[in-house]
C-alpha positions in Angstrom: -0.1 0.1 0.2 2.7 2.4 1.1 3.8 1.9 -2.7 1.0 2.7 -3.9 0.8 5.8 -2.5 4.7 6.9 -3.2 4.0 6.2 -6.9 0.5 8.5 -6.8 2.5 11.7 -4.7 5.2 11.4 -7.7 2.6 11.1 -10.4 1.5 14.7 -9.1 4.9 15.8 -8.1 6.3 15.8 -11.4 2.8 16.9 -13.6 1.6 13.6 -15.1 -2.1 13.3 -14.7 -3.2 17.4 -15.4 -5.9 18.0 -17.9 -4.8 18.7 -21.5 -4.9 22.6 -22.9 -7.5 23.1 -25.1 -5.3 23.8 -27.7 -3.4 20.8 -27.4 -6.3 18.7 -27.3 -7.8 20.6 -30.7 -4.5 20.1 -31.9 -5.0 15.8 -31.1 -8.5 15.5 -32.4 -7.7 17.1 -35.7 -5.1 14.6 -36.1 -7.1 11.7 -35.3 -9.7 12.9 -37.2 -7.4 13.2 -40.4 -5.8 9.6 -39.6 -9.2 8.6 -39.5 -10.6 9.6 -42.4 -7.0 8.4 -44.3 -7.0 4.6 -43.0 -7.7 2.0 -45.9 -10.2 -0.6 -44.9 -7.0 -2.9 -44.3 -5.8 -1.2 -41.8 -9.2 -2.0 -39.8 -9.1 -5.7 -40.3 -5.3 -5.6 -39.0 -6.0 -3.7 -35.9 -8.9 -6.2 -35.4 -6.5 -9.4 -36.2 -3.7 -7.6 -33.5 -7.0 -6.9 -31.1 -8.3 -10.8 -31.3 -4.6 -12.1 -30.7 -4.2 -9.7 -27.9 -7.4 -10.9 -26.2 -6.0 -14.8 -26.8 -2.5 -14.0 -25.3 -3.7 -12.7 -22.4 -6.8 -15.8 -21.5 -3.6 -18.3 -23.0 -1.6 -16.3 -19.5 -4.3 -16.3 -17.0 -4.8 -20.0 -17.7 -1.5 -20.9 -17.8 -2.5 -22.4 -21.5 1.6 -23.2 -21.9 1.9 -25.8 -19.6 -0.3 -27.9 -20.5 1.2 -28.0 -23.5 
């Protein structure tokens, strides 16, 4: 518990977790919109496959599936 509290304190001391200024948020939102508009359907399919593989890896780790083989 003390390590958790020390971590929270350290994050606050160095400015992590602070809200973004509106101008920075606007620039980031514009960038995301441009990237999404130019994305090909194949890119979306690649992201879906990567997500499925990540879930399978997490399930394998959680269930210790590697030890059964």
